[in-house]
PLY file of the C-alpha trace (Angstrom):
ply
format ascii 1.0
element vertex 127
property float x
property float y
property float z
element edge 126
property int vertex1
property int vertex2
end_header
18.25 258.49 -41.91
18.33 254.85 -40.43
16.83 253.89 -37.11
20.32 253.76 -35.42
21.23 257.23 -36.55
17.77 258.47 -35.40
18.45 256.89 -31.94
21.89 258.43 -31.78
20.53 261.89 -32.67
17.56 261.72 -30.24
19.86 260.54 -27.34
22.59 263.12 -28.40
25.41 260.46 -28.38
28.03 259.34 -30.95
28.20 255.93 -32.50
31.51 255.40 -30.72
29.91 256.31 -27.35
27.24 253.83 -27.88
29.67 251.13 -28.91
31.86 251.91 -25.84
28.85 251.60 -23.55
27.77 248.22 -25.07
31.40 246.90 -24.83
31.65 248.05 -21.22
28.36 246.49 -20.29
29.34 243.19 -22.06
32.65 242.94 -20.33
31.18 243.99 -17.03
28.45 241.34 -17.09
30.27 238.48 -18.87
31.56 236.80 -15.70
28.19 237.08 -13.90
26.33 235.83 -16.94
28.66 232.89 -17.29
28.16 232.00 -13.59
24.44 232.42 -13.74
23.95 230.34 -16.97
25.90 227.46 -15.39
23.83 227.72 -12.04
20.51 227.81 -14.04
21.57 224.98 -16.38
22.48 222.89 -13.45
19.25 223.75 -11.61
17.03 223.06 -14.66
18.96 220.21 -16.47
21.28 218.94 -13.84
24.25 219.63 -15.97
26.52 222.51 -17.34
25.14 224.19 -20.45
26.24 222.88 -23.97
27.64 225.34 -26.70
24.29 224.81 -28.47
22.05 225.91 -25.57
20.97 229.36 -26.54
18.72 232.10 -25.33
15.62 230.91 -26.93
15.87 227.38 -25.41
16.76 228.71 -22.04
14.23 231.39 -22.08
11.28 228.90 -22.26
12.69 226.74 -19.42
13.74 229.54 -17.14
10.41 231.38 -17.31
8.34 228.16 -17.22
7.18 228.82 -13.67
5.60 232.13 -14.63
4.43 231.16 -18.03
0.86 230.52 -16.97
0.41 234.21 -16.40
1.68 234.99 -19.89
-0.59 232.20 -21.32
-3.55 234.48 -20.34
-2.21 237.38 -22.36
-3.13 237.78 -25.99
0.17 238.71 -27.47
-1.29 240.26 -30.65
-3.78 242.55 -28.89
-1.02 243.48 -26.35
1.37 244.45 -29.23
-1.28 246.28 -30.93
-2.17 248.35 -27.81
1.43 249.11 -27.25
1.75 250.35 -30.85
-1.32 252.37 -30.63
-0.02 254.00 -27.49
3.20 254.75 -29.34
0.97 256.48 -32.07
1.62 253.82 -34.69
-1.04 253.38 -37.38
-1.82 249.78 -36.73
-3.95 249.45 -39.82
-0.74 249.28 -41.86
0.72 246.35 -39.92
0.01 242.68 -40.88
0.37 239.90 -38.38
1.40 236.32 -39.39
0.02 234.26 -36.49
-0.52 230.98 -38.47
1.11 228.04 -36.92
3.18 226.32 -39.64
5.76 223.41 -39.48
9.33 224.83 -39.24
8.10 228.45 -38.65
10.67 230.37 -36.81
9.68 230.30 -33.05
10.74 233.71 -32.04
8.69 236.89 -32.79
10.11 239.05 -35.57
9.12 242.35 -37.04
9.97 243.08 -40.65
10.08 246.64 -41.89
9.45 246.05 -45.51
8.62 249.63 -46.45
8.27 251.98 -43.53
5.55 253.20 -42.76
3.34 251.58 -45.34
4.48 247.82 -44.95
5.32 246.34 -41.55
4.89 242.68 -40.81
5.09 240.82 -37.49
5.70 237.15 -37.39
4.59 235.32 -34.26
4.44 231.59 -33.28
2.93 230.49 -29.95
5.38 228.52 -27.76
4.00 225.13 -26.62
5.82 223.30 -23.78
0 1
1 2
2 3
3 4
4 5
5 6
6 7
7 8
8 9
9 10
10 11
11 12
12 13
13 14
14 15
15 16
16 17
17 18
18 19
19 20
20 21
21 22
22 23
23 24
24 25
25 26
26 27
27 28
28 29
29 30
30 31
31 32
32 33
33 34
34 35
35 36
36 37
37 38
38 39
39 40
40 41
41 42
42 43
43 44
44 45
45 46
46 47
47 48
48 49
49 50
50 51
51 52
52 53
53 54
54 55
55 56
56 57
57 58
58 59
59 60
60 61
61 62
62 63
63 64
64 65
65 66
66 67
67 68
68 69
69 70
70 71
71 72
72 73
73 74
74 75
75 76
76 77
77 78
78 79
79 80
80 81
81 82
82 83
83 84
84 85
85 86
86 87
87 88
88 89
89 90
90 91
91 92
92 93
93 94
94 95
95 96
96 97
97 98
98 99
99 100
100 101
101 102
102 103
103 104
104 105
105 106
106 107
107 108
108 109
109 110
110 111
111 112
112 113
113 114
114 115
115 116
116 117
117 118
118 119
119 120
120 121
121 122
122 123
123 124
124 125
125 126
């Protein structure tokens, strides 16, 4: 069983129902999202967004005013606490927190071999 099938079974919904829900939500929010991204881009950058402005870039700028609060949070210990609360055996999870040149800036979790080999890649954002 894969994670998606496990989710569908636990929620007692079909793949088609989930697909319909996601399409409905996307269609319902598309106009509002388009308006908001233009509004935020103009407020932050003084211009409309370009095609290459993506979530990762905007995320850092949009949340810049609250980022000080997150700077005091240790991301690894927070993730480990959450995983322990979810009954994960955190001794089987390795964390790559080394700051290397060209390291992907967004957190990623790799399930190499569940449950014996899980890896989390993390790079601290610097403004």
